[in-house]
N, CA, C and O atoms as CSV, one atom per row, in Angstrom:
chain,resi,resn,atom,element,x,y,z
A,1,MET,N,N,-13.494,-1.040,11.911
A,1,MET,CA,C,-12.207,-0.471,11.552
A,1,MET,C,C,-11.348,-1.516,10.837
A,1,MET,O,O,-10.550,-1.160,9.970
A,2,ARG,N,N,-11.495,-2.793,11.183
A,2,ARG,CA,C,-10.690,-3.838,10.558
A,2,ARG,C,C,-10.860,-3.870,9.045
A,2,ARG,O,O,-9.860,-3.870,8.327
A,3,PRO,N,N,-12.116,-3.897,8.523
A,3,PRO,CA,C,-12.254,-3.905,7.059
A,3,PRO,C,C,-11.606,-2.694,6.421
A,3,PRO,O,O,-11.016,-2.800,5.346
A,4,PHE,N,N,-11.708,-1.541,7.073
A,4,PHE,CA,C,-11.089,-0.330,6.553
A,4,PHE,C,C,-9.585,-0.501,6.442
A,4,PHE,O,O,-8.999,-0.190,5.405
A,5,LEU,N,N,-8.958,-0.988,7.495
A,5,LEU,CA,C,-7.502,-1.127,7.496
A,5,LEU,C,C,-7.040,-2.175,6.502
A,5,LEU,O,O,-6.019,-1.994,5.839
A,6,ILE,N,N,-7.777,-3.265,6.392
A,6,ILE,CA,C,-7.415,-4.284,5.407
A,6,ILE,C,C,-7.549,-3.706,4.007
A,6,ILE,O,O,-6.678,-3.907,3.161
A,7,ALA,N,N,-8.644,-2.985,3.760
A,7,ALA,CA,C,-8.846,-2.385,2.440
A,7,ALA,C,C,-7.746,-1.392,2.126
A,7,ALA,O,O,-7.233,-1.354,1.007
A,8,VAL,N,N,-7.387,-0.597,3.106
A,8,VAL,CA,C,-6.322,0.386,2.920
A,8,VAL,C,C,-5.020,-0.323,2.577
A,8,VAL,O,O,-4.329,0.044,1.627
A,9,SER,N,N,-4.701,-1.328,3.352
A,9,SER,CA,C,-3.460,-2.054,3.106
A,9,SER,C,C,-3.458,-2.698,1.739
A,9,SER,O,O,-2.465,-2.627,1.015
A,10,PHE,N,N,-4.563,-3.327,1.380
A,10,PHE,CA,C,-4.645,-4.002,0.081
A,10,PHE,C,C,-4.511,-2.999,-1.041
A,10,PHE,O,O,-3.729,-3.200,-1.971
A,11,ALA,N,N,-5.264,-1.925,-0.961
A,11,ALA,CA,C,-5.252,-0.941,-2.031
A,11,ALA,C,C,-3.897,-0.273,-2.168
A,11,ALA,O,O,-3.410,-0.075,-3.281
A,12,ALA,N,N,-3.300,0.068,-1.072
A,12,ALA,CA,C,-2.033,0.763,-1.127
A,12,ALA,C,C,-0.911,-0.111,-1.621
A,12,ALA,O,O,0.107,0.389,-2.100
A,13,LEU,N,N,-1.080,-1.383,-1.512
A,13,LEU,CA,C,0.003,-2.291,-1.857
A,13,LEU,C,C,-0.241,-3.122,-3.088
A,13,LEU,O,O,0.601,-3.954,-3.427
A,14,SER,N,N,-1.327,-2.945,-3.763
A,14,SER,CA,C,-1.618,-3.800,-4.865
A,14,SER,C,C,-0.509,-3.797,-5.907
A,14,SER,O,O,0.133,-2.766,-6.111
A,15,ALA,N,N,-0.272,-4.898,-6.557
A,15,ALA,CA,C,0.761,-4.989,-7.583
A,15,ALA,C,C,0.628,-6.223,-8.513
A,15,ALA,O,O,-0.115,-7.097,-8.067
A,16,THR,N,N,1.326,-6.524,-9.983
A,16,THR,CA,C,1.231,-7.669,-10.944
A,16,THR,C,C,2.488,-8.502,-10.955
A,16,THR,O,O,3.606,-7.988,-10.914
A,17,ALA,N,N,2.285,-9.762,-11.011
A,17,ALA,CA,C,3.390,-10.702,-10.928
A,17,ALA,C,C,4.210,-10.769,-12.197
A,17,ALA,O,O,5.124,-11.587,-12.296
A,18,ALA,N,N,3.908,-9.934,-13.161
A,18,ALA,CA,C,4.622,-9.963,-14.433
A,18,ALA,C,C,6.075,-9.534,-14.287
A,18,ALA,O,O,6.875,-9.758,-15.194
A,19,PHE,N,N,6.423,-8.932,-13.179
A,19,PHE,CA,C,7.779,-8.454,-12.955
A,19,PHE,C,C,8.455,-9.318,-11.905
A,19,PHE,O,O,7.813,-9.796,-10.970
A,20,ALA,N,N,9.746,-9.510,-12.065
A,20,ALA,CA,C,10.496,-10.317,-11.110
A,20,ALA,C,C,11.099,-9.432,-10.033
A,20,ALA,O,O,11.489,-8.295,-10.300
A,21,GLY,N,N,11.174,-9.949,-8.829
A,21,GLY,CA,C,11.853,-9.265,-7.740
A,21,GLY,C,C,11.298,-7.897,-7.424
A,21,GLY,O,O,10.108,-7.634,-7.597
A,22,ASP,N,N,12.181,-7.024,-6.956
A,22,ASP,CA,C,11.778,-5.706,-6.488
A,22,ASP,C,C,11.392,-4.740,-7.600
A,22,ASP,O,O,10.866,-3.665,-7.311
A,23,GLU,N,N,11.638,-5.088,-8.868
A,23,GLU,CA,C,11.339,-4.165,-9.963
A,23,GLU,C,C,9.884,-3.728,-9.960
A,23,GLU,O,O,9.569,-2.615,-10.379
A,24,VAL,N,N,8.999,-4.594,-9.493
A,24,VAL,CA,C,7.574,-4.257,-9.457
A,24,VAL,C,C,7.330,-3.011,-8.599
A,24,VAL,O,O,6.336,-2.314,-8.801
A,25,MET,N,N,8.204,-2.729,-7.666
A,25,MET,CA,C,8.032,-1.596,-6.756
A,25,MET,C,C,8.736,-0.325,-7.228
A,25,MET,O,O,8.641,0.707,-6.565
A,26,ALA,N,N,9.429,-0.379,-8.344
A,26,ALA,CA,C,10.227,0.762,-8.804
A,26,ALA,C,C,9.427,2.055,-8.881
A,26,ALA,O,O,9.936,3.106,-8.491
A,27,GLY,N,N,8.206,2.013,-9.365
A,27,GLY,CA,C,7.387,3.218,-9.482
A,27,GLY,C,C,6.898,3.762,-8.155
A,27,GLY,O,O,6.544,4.937,-8.058
A,28,TYR,N,N,6.874,2.927,-7.140
A,28,TYR,CA,C,6.394,3.344,-5.823
A,28,TYR,C,C,7.484,4.044,-5.007
A,28,TYR,O,O,7.184,4.909,-4.185
A,29,ILE,N,N,8.744,3.672,-5.230
A,29,ILE,CA,C,9.844,4.173,-4.412
A,29,ILE,C,C,9.941,5.697,-4.523
A,29,ILE,O,O,10.047,6.249,-5.617
A,30,GLY,N,N,9.901,6.357,-3.371
A,30,GLY,CA,C,10.016,7.812,-3.333
A,30,GLY,C,C,8.740,8.545,-3.707
A,30,GLY,O,O,8.734,9.774,-3.780
A,31,ASN,N,N,7.662,7.815,-3.945
A,31,ASN,CA,C,6.383,8.431,-4.306
A,31,ASN,C,C,5.329,8.079,-3.263
A,31,ASN,O,O,5.618,7.359,-2.307
A,32,THR,N,N,4.123,8.578,-3.436
A,32,THR,CA,C,3.056,8.403,-2.466
A,32,THR,C,C,1.863,7.715,-3.110
A,32,THR,O,O,1.355,8.167,-4.136
A,33,ALA,N,N,1.420,6.618,-2.503
A,33,ALA,CA,C,0.188,5.945,-2.923
A,33,ALA,C,C,-0.938,6.493,-2.051
A,33,ALA,O,O,-0.941,6.293,-0.837
A,34,ILE,N,N,-1.893,7.184,-2.673
A,34,ILE,CA,C,-3.014,7.780,-1.956
A,34,ILE,C,C,-4.257,6.952,-2.245
A,34,ILE,O,O,-4.616,6.736,-3.403
A,35,VAL,N,N,-4.910,6.492,-1.183
A,35,VAL,CA,C,-6.114,5.679,-1.307
A,35,VAL,C,C,-7.296,6.470,-0.778
A,35,VAL,O,O,-7.270,6.966,0.349
A,36,THR,N,N,-8.347,6.586,-1.609
A,36,THR,CA,C,-9.575,7.279,-1.208
A,36,THR,C,C,-10.768,6.363,-1.444
A,36,THR,O,O,-10.670,5.365,-2.157
A,37,GLY,N,N,-11.890,6.717,-0.838
A,37,GLY,CA,C,-13.119,5.969,-1.046
A,37,GLY,C,C,-13.506,5.115,0.137
A,37,GLY,O,O,-14.560,4.480,0.111
A,38,GLY,N,N,-12.704,5.079,1.156
A,38,GLY,CA,C,-13.028,4.337,2.371
A,38,GLY,C,C,-13.409,5.305,3.473
A,38,GLY,O,O,-13.899,6.403,3.208
A,39,MET,N,N,-13.183,4.899,4.696
A,39,MET,CA,C,-13.501,5.754,5.842
A,39,MET,C,C,-12.618,6.994,5.889
A,39,MET,O,O,-13.034,8.040,6.386
A,40,THR,N,N,-11.419,6.878,5.380
A,40,THR,CA,C,-10.484,7.994,5.409
A,40,THR,C,C,-9.480,7.841,4.270
A,40,THR,O,O,-9.301,6.750,3.728
A,41,GLU,N,N,-8.846,8.914,3.925
A,41,GLU,CA,C,-7.760,8.862,2.949
A,41,GLU,C,C,-6.519,8.325,3.654
A,41,GLU,O,O,-6.247,8.673,4.803
A,42,THR,N,N,-5.771,7.477,2.956
A,42,THR,CA,C,-4.487,7.016,3.493
A,42,THR,C,C,-3.389,7.316,2.498
A,42,THR,O,O,-3.632,7.446,1.298
A,43,ARG,N,N,-2.186,7.422,3.009
A,43,ARG,CA,C,-1.005,7.707,2.200
A,43,ARG,C,C,0.090,6.746,2.619
A,43,ARG,O,O,0.404,6.611,3.801
A,44,THR,N,N,0.675,6.073,1.613
A,44,THR,CA,C,1.755,5.132,1.893
A,44,THR,C,C,2.980,5.549,1.101
A,44,THR,O,O,2.902,5.840,-0.093
A,45,TYR,N,N,4.111,5.572,1.786
A,45,TYR,CA,C,5.392,5.936,1.194
A,45,TYR,C,C,6.307,4.717,1.267
A,45,TYR,O,O,6.452,4.108,2.326
A,46,TYR,N,N,6.920,4.365,0.146
A,46,TYR,CA,C,7.846,3.234,0.088
A,46,TYR,C,C,9.256,3.751,-0.145
A,46,TYR,O,O,9.466,4.676,-0.929
A,47,ASN,N,N,10.210,3.151,0.534
A,47,ASN,CA,C,11.610,3.546,0.420
A,47,ASN,C,C,12.423,2.412,-0.193
A,47,ASN,O,O,12.068,1.241,-0.067
A,48,ALA,N,N,13.518,2.774,-0.857
A,48,ALA,CA,C,14.391,1.794,-1.497
A,48,ALA,C,C,15.042,0.848,-0.493
A,48,ALA,O,O,15.452,-0.254,-0.858
A,49,ASP,N,N,15.141,1.268,0.770
A,49,ASP,CA,C,15.754,0.399,1.792
A,49,ASP,C,C,14.753,-0.624,2.341
A,49,ASP,O,O,15.009,-1.269,3.358
A,50,HIS,N,N,13.618,-0.765,1.661
A,50,HIS,CA,C,12.575,-1.737,2.019
A,50,HIS,C,C,11.812,-1.372,3.285
A,50,HIS,O,O,11.314,-2.255,3.983
A,51,THR,N,N,11.715,-0.102,3.582
A,51,THR,CA,C,10.858,0.363,4.664
A,51,THR,C,C,9.665,1.094,4.058
A,51,THR,O,O,9.717,1.535,2.910
A,52,PHE,N,N,8.593,1.219,4.834
A,52,PHE,CA,C,7.421,1.970,4.387
A,52,PHE,C,C,6.791,2.679,5.581
A,52,PHE,O,O,7.022,2.320,6.736
A,53,THR,N,N,5.997,3.685,5.271
A,53,THR,CA,C,5.193,4.391,6.255
A,53,THR,C,C,3.783,4.497,5.698
A,53,THR,O,O,3.592,4.943,4.567
A,54,LEU,N,N,2.802,4.093,6.480
A,54,LEU,CA,C,1.389,4.211,6.120
A,54,LEU,C,C,0.755,5.193,7.083
A,54,LEU,O,O,0.859,5.033,8.299
A,55,LYS,N,N,0.084,6.228,6.533
A,55,LYS,CA,C,-0.539,7.245,7.373
A,55,LYS,C,C,-2.027,7.353,7.071
A,55,LYS,O,O,-2.454,7.263,5.920
A,56,ALA,N,N,-2.805,7.548,8.129
A,56,ALA,CA,C,-4.221,7.878,8.034
A,56,ALA,C,C,-4.355,9.255,8.688
A,56,ALA,O,O,-4.697,9.347,9.867
A,57,PRO,N,N,-4.085,10.340,7.922
A,57,PRO,CA,C,-4.004,11.682,8.514
A,57,PRO,C,C,-5.243,12.113,9.300
A,57,PRO,O,O,-5.108,12.742,10.350
A,58,SER,N,N,-6.433,11.795,8.824
A,58,SER,CA,C,-7.626,12.262,9.539
A,58,SER,C,C,-7.797,11.575,10.889
A,58,SER,O,O,-8.498,12.093,11.758
A,59,PHE,N,N,-7.168,10.415,11.078
A,59,PHE,CA,C,-7.194,9.733,12.367
A,59,PHE,C,C,-5.928,10.020,13.169
A,59,PHE,O,O,-5.827,9.630,14.332
A,60,GLY,N,N,-4.957,10.704,12.547
A,60,GLY,CA,C,-3.699,10.987,13.216
A,60,GLY,C,C,-2.898,9.727,13.511
A,60,GLY,O,O,-2.170,9.663,14.501
A,61,MET,N,N,-3.036,8.721,12.644
A,61,MET,CA,C,-2.367,7.445,12.883
A,61,MET,C,C,-1.271,7.201,11.851
A,61,MET,O,O,-1.399,7.580,10.686
A,62,THR,N,N,-0.193,6.564,12.298
A,62,THR,CA,C,0.931,6.216,11.429
A,62,THR,C,C,1.418,4.821,11.797
A,62,THR,O,O,1.525,4.473,12.973
A,63,TRP,N,N,1.712,4.029,10.766
A,63,TRP,CA,C,2.295,2.708,10.953
A,63,TRP,C,C,3.552,2.627,10.106
A,63,TRP,O,O,3.617,3.197,9.017
A,64,LYS,N,N,4.551,1.914,10.612
A,64,LYS,CA,C,5.806,1.737,9.884
A,64,LYS,C,C,6.172,0.267,9.857
A,64,LYS,O,O,5.695,-0.533,10.662
A,65,GLY,N,N,7.032,-0.062,8.908
A,65,GLY,CA,C,7.500,-1.432,8.827
A,65,GLY,C,C,8.409,-1.627,7.643
A,65,GLY,O,O,8.988,-0.676,7.118
A,66,THR,N,N,8.530,-2.888,7.223
A,66,THR,CA,C,9.369,-3.239,6.090
A,66,THR,C,C,8.523,-3.949,5.048
A,66,THR,O,O,7.500,-4.558,5.360
A,67,TRP,N,N,8.978,-3.856,3.789
A,67,TRP,CA,C,8.287,-4.543,2.696
A,67,TRP,C,C,9.256,-5.442,1.959
A,67,TRP,O,O,10.467,-5.225,1.974
A,68,LYS,N,N,8.695,-6.468,1.308
A,68,LYS,CA,C,9.496,-7.335,0.446
A,68,LYS,C,C,8.581,-7.967,-0.596
A,68,LYS,O,O,7.380,-8.126,-0.380
A,69,ILE,N,N,9.174,-8.320,-1.719
A,69,ILE,CA,C,8.475,-9.073,-2.745
A,69,ILE,C,C,8.724,-10.546,-2.437
A,69,ILE,O,O,9.869,-10.981,-2.313
A,70,ASP,N,N,7.649,-11.300,-2.317
A,70,ASP,CA,C,7.722,-12.724,-2.021
A,70,ASP,C,C,6.949,-13.458,-3.109
A,70,ASP,O,O,5.729,-13.605,-3.028
A,71,GLY,N,N,7.668,-13.913,-4.123
A,71,GLY,CA,C,7.014,-14.526,-5.283
A,71,GLY,C,C,6.211,-13.478,-6.030
A,71,GLY,O,O,6.769,-12.491,-6.509
A,72,ALA,N,N,4.916,-13.683,-6.132
A,72,ALA,CA,C,4.026,-12.747,-6.832
A,72,ALA,C,C,3.344,-11.783,-5.878
A,72,ALA,O,O,2.422,-11.068,-6.272
A,73,ASN,N,N,3.787,-11.754,-4.621
A,73,ASN,CA,C,3.135,-10.926,-3.610
A,73,ASN,C,C,4.048,-9.847,-3.059
A,73,ASN,O,O,5.271,-9.987,-3.021
A,74,LEU,N,N,3.412,-8.770,-2.634
A,74,LEU,CA,C,4.078,-7.725,-1.868
A,74,LEU,C,C,3.679,-7.953,-0.422
A,74,LEU,O,O,2.492,-7.934,-0.095
A,75,CYS,N,N,4.644,-8.167,0.437
A,75,CYS,CA,C,4.372,-8.426,1.846
A,75,CYS,C,C,4.934,-7.299,2.700
A,75,CYS,O,O,6.094,-6.908,2.571
A,76,ARG,N,N,4.071,-6.787,3.578
A,76,ARG,CA,C,4.490,-5.750,4.529
A,76,ARG,C,C,4.494,-6.345,5.923
A,76,ARG,O,O,3.544,-7.012,6.334
A,77,THR,N,N,5.568,-6.097,6.637
A,77,THR,CA,C,5.652,-6.491,8.033
A,77,THR,C,C,5.697,-5.213,8.854
A,77,THR,O,O,6.628,-4.415,8.745
A,78,TYR,N,N,4.678,-5.037,9.673
A,78,TYR,CA,C,4.558,-3.830,10.495
A,78,TYR,C,C,5.374,-3.954,11.764
A,78,TYR,O,O,5.524,-5.048,12.309
A,79,GLU,N,N,5.908,-2.825,12.242
A,79,GLU,CA,C,6.525,-2.811,13.569
A,79,GLU,C,C,5.455,-3.160,14.593
A,79,GLU,O,O,5.692,-3.948,15.509
A,80,LYS,N,N,4.268,-2.562,14.432
A,80,LYS,CA,C,3.080,-2.883,15.232
A,80,LYS,C,C,1.913,-2.766,14.262
A,80,LYS,O,O,1.580,-1.670,13.811
A,81,ALA,N,N,1.297,-3.891,13.944
A,81,ALA,CA,C,0.242,-3.913,12.922
A,81,ALA,C,C,-1.006,-3.164,13.386
A,81,ALA,O,O,-1.330,-3.153,14.573
A,82,PRO,N,N,-1.702,-2.537,12.434
A,82,PRO,CA,C,-2.994,-1.942,12.761
A,82,PRO,C,C,-3.939,-3.031,13.274
A,82,PRO,O,O,-3.788,-4.195,12.903
A,83,PRO,N,N,-4.898,-2.679,14.108
A,83,PRO,CA,C,-5.828,-3.672,14.652
A,83,PRO,C,C,-6.518,-4.472,13.539
A,83,PRO,O,O,-7.031,-3.903,12.575
A,84,GLY,N,N,-6.518,-5.786,13.689
A,84,GLY,CA,C,-7.201,-6.656,12.748
A,84,GLY,C,C,-6.460,-6.945,11.462
A,84,GLY,O,O,-6.982,-7.658,10.606
A,85,VAL,N,N,-5.259,-6.415,11.297
A,85,VAL,CA,C,-4.485,-6.643,10.077
A,85,VAL,C,C,-3.431,-7.716,10.358
A,85,VAL,O,O,-2.663,-7.592,11.312
A,86,PRO,N,N,-3.388,-8.779,9.528
A,86,PRO,CA,C,-2.364,-9.799,9.744
A,86,PRO,C,C,-0.964,-9.220,9.566
A,86,PRO,O,O,-0.766,-8.250,8.835
A,87,ASN,N,N,-0.014,-9.824,10.237
A,87,ASN,CA,C,1.361,-9.344,10.176
A,87,ASN,C,C,2.286,-10.537,9.976
A,87,ASN,O,O,2.453,-11.332,10.901
A,88,PRO,N,N,2.898,-10.692,8.789
A,88,PRO,CA,C,2.896,-9.745,7.670
A,88,PRO,C,C,1.568,-9.771,6.906
A,88,PRO,O,O,0.792,-10.722,6.999
A,89,PHE,N,N,1.338,-8.702,6.155
A,89,PHE,CA,C,0.149,-8.577,5.320
A,89,PHE,C,C,0.598,-8.614,3.869
A,89,PHE,O,O,1.310,-7.720,3.412
A,90,CYS,N,N,0.180,-9.653,3.139
A,90,CYS,CA,C,0.628,-9.846,1.753
A,90,CYS,C,C,-0.530,-9.683,0.785
A,90,CYS,O,O,-1.645,-10.132,1.050
A,91,THR,N,N,-0.253,-9.034,-0.341
A,91,THR,CA,C,-1.235,-8.833,-1.399
A,91,THR,C,C,-0.547,-9.075,-2.740
A,91,THR,O,O,0.679,-9.002,-2.828
A,92,PRO,N,N,-1.325,-9.362,-3.788
A,92,PRO,CA,C,-0.717,-9.495,-5.116
A,92,PRO,C,C,0.012,-8.208,-5.486
A,92,PRO,O,O,-0.437,-7.117,-5.133
A,93,ALA,N,N,1.122,-8.326,-6.186
A,93,ALA,CA,C,1.936,-7.169,-6.549
A,93,ALA,C,C,1.579,-6.681,-7.958
A,93,ALA,O,O,1.404,-7.489,-8.869
A,94,GLU,N,N,1.471,-5.374,-8.134
A,94,GLU,CA,C,1.132,-4.774,-9.429
A,94,GLU,C,C,1.961,-3.507,-9.638
A,94,GLU,O,O,1.927,-2.599,-8.808
A,95,ALA,N,N,2.691,-3.446,-10.723
A,95,ALA,CA,C,3.552,-2.290,-10.998
A,95,ALA,C,C,2.726,-1.084,-11.442
A,95,ALA,O,O,1.773,-1.225,-12.208
A,96,HIS,N,N,3.094,0.091,-10.963
A,96,HIS,CA,C,2.513,1.361,-11.383
A,96,HIS,C,C,3.607,2.407,-11.360
A,96,HIS,O,O,4.687,2.188,-10.812
A,97,LYS,N,N,3.308,3.559,-11.970
A,97,LYS,CA,C,4.265,4.672,-11.959
A,97,LYS,C,C,3.536,5.926,-11.522
A,97,LYS,O,O,2.308,5.996,-11.583
A,98,ALA,N,N,4.305,6.928,-11.076
A,98,ALA,CA,C,3.710,8.199,-10.656
A,98,ALA,C,C,2.841,8.735,-11.782
A,98,ALA,O,O,3.243,8.744,-12.945
A,99,GLY,N,N,1.650,9.180,-11.423
A,99,GLY,CA,C,0.686,9.670,-12.397
A,99,GLY,C,C,-0.426,8.664,-12.666
A,99,GLY,O,O,-1.479,9.034,-13.186
A,100,ASP,N,N,-0.205,7.386,-12.316
A,100,ASP,CA,C,-1.239,6.365,-12.503
A,100,ASP,C,C,-2.327,6.494,-11.446
A,100,ASP,O,O,-2.057,6.846,-10.297
A,101,SER,N,N,-3.555,6.206,-11.848
A,101,SER,CA,C,-4.691,6.069,-10.928
A,101,SER,C,C,-5.456,4.831,-11.350
A,101,SER,O,O,-5.567,4.545,-12.542
A,102,TRP,N,N,-5.984,4.095,-10.385
A,102,TRP,CA,C,-6.743,2.895,-10.685
A,102,TRP,C,C,-7.743,2.651,-9.562
A,102,TRP,O,O,-7.631,3.226,-8.480
A,103,THR,N,N,-8.707,1.803,-9.829
A,103,THR,CA,C,-9.672,1.439,-8.799
A,103,THR,C,C,-9.508,-0.035,-8.476
A,103,THR,O,O,-9.047,-0.829,-9.296
A,104,MET,N,N,-9.896,-0.371,-7.267
A,104,MET,CA,C,-9.895,-1.761,-6.857
A,104,MET,C,C,-11.060,-1.979,-5.911
A,104,MET,O,O,-11.505,-1.059,-5.225
A,105,THR,N,N,-11.544,-3.206,-5.886
A,105,THR,CA,C,-12.669,-3.539,-5.026
A,105,THR,C,C,-12.227,-4.591,-4.024
A,105,THR,O,O,-11.608,-5.591,-4.389
A,106,LEU,N,N,-12.550,-4.358,-2.756
A,106,LEU,CA,C,-12.245,-5.282,-1.677
A,106,LEU,C,C,-13.438,-5.296,-0.748
A,106,LEU,O,O,-13.947,-4.241,-0.370
A,107,ASP,N,N,-13.882,-6.467,-0.380
A,107,ASP,CA,C,-15.057,-6.612,0.486
A,107,ASP,C,C,-16.258,-5.854,-0.069
A,107,ASP,O,O,-17.048,-5.291,0.688
A,108,GLY,N,N,-16.392,-5.844,-1.405
A,108,GLY,CA,C,-17.531,-5.191,-2.041
A,108,GLY,C,C,-17.455,-3.675,-2.077
A,108,GLY,O,O,-18.411,-3.021,-2.495
A,109,LYS,N,N,-16.351,-3.109,-1.652
A,109,LYS,CA,C,-16.188,-1.650,-1.638
A,109,LYS,C,C,-15.077,-1.251,-2.595
A,109,LYS,O,O,-14.004,-1.855,-2.623
A,110,THR,N,N,-15.363,-0.217,-3.379
A,110,THR,CA,C,-14.388,0.255,-4.365
A,110,THR,C,C,-13.578,1.399,-3.787
A,110,THR,O,O,-14.109,2.302,-3.141
A,111,ARG,N,N,-12.288,1.338,-4.033
A,111,ARG,CA,C,-11.348,2.378,-3.611
A,111,ARG,C,C,-10.626,2.887,-4.848
A,111,ARG,O,O,-10.438,2.156,-5.820
A,112,THR,N,N,-10.229,4.136,-4.796
A,112,THR,CA,C,-9.399,4.724,-5.849
A,112,THR,C,C,-7.991,4.884,-5.295
A,112,THR,O,O,-7.795,5.390,-4.190
A,113,VAL,N,N,-7.023,4.448,-6.076
A,113,VAL,CA,C,-5.615,4.569,-5.696
A,113,VAL,C,C,-4.932,5.453,-6.723
A,113,VAL,O,O,-5.076,5.245,-7.928
A,114,SER,N,N,-4.192,6.435,-6.246
A,114,SER,CA,C,-3.408,7.307,-7.121
A,114,SER,C,C,-1.965,7.270,-6.641
A,114,SER,O,O,-1.691,7.379,-5.446
A,115,LEU,N,N,-1.059,7.116,-7.574
A,115,LEU,CA,C,0.356,7.167,-7.246
A,115,LEU,C,C,0.877,8.522,-7.696
A,115,LEU,O,O,0.939,8.807,-8.892
A,116,VAL,N,N,1.249,9.353,-6.734
A,116,VAL,CA,C,1.676,10.710,-7.031
A,116,VAL,C,C,3.166,10.871,-6.770
A,116,VAL,O,O,3.744,10.177,-5.934
A,117,LYS,N,N,3.768,11.787,-7.492
A,117,LYS,CA,C,5.204,12.014,-7.424
A,117,LYS,C,C,5.595,12.620,-6.070
A,117,LYS,O,O,4.959,13.557,-5.587
A,118,GLY,N,N,6.637,12.075,-5.480
A,118,GLY,CA,C,7.187,12.604,-4.245
A,118,GLY,C,C,6.410,12.180,-3.006
A,118,GLY,O,O,5.422,11.450,-3.085
A,119,VAL,N,N,6.879,12.650,-1.882
A,119,VAL,CA,C,6.220,12.370,-0.601
A,119,VAL,C,C,5.241,13.516,-0.349
A,119,VAL,O,O,5.637,14.672,-0.198
A,120,GLN,N,N,3.969,13.171,-0.309
A,120,GLN,CA,C,2.920,14.195,-0.144
A,120,GLN,C,C,2.003,13.862,1.011
A,120,GLN,O,O,1.067,14.611,1.293
């Protein structure tokens, strides 16, 4: 389960250091990052007040916390981290907008990430 949760966290939070500060997250705010290709689909919602919710609907699990841009990284601090996930969990930051889809590989496994409009 640990590799799954790390992959989910990484994929849902991926981002590019080309942007300064919180602007890198502008496309994520109020939208849903959907990650597929792992053990389960996950959905992450980011809010302008620097809070987030990560859900794994098929497992009936939800995690909440806060996010911040720290240099070139997006760091999430969970209220209670998923098992095996460091807290805070930081990944490179990459800007996207609703309608974008991309793939990423972590631990040799490819995931598809789609950023969809609204909370879904």
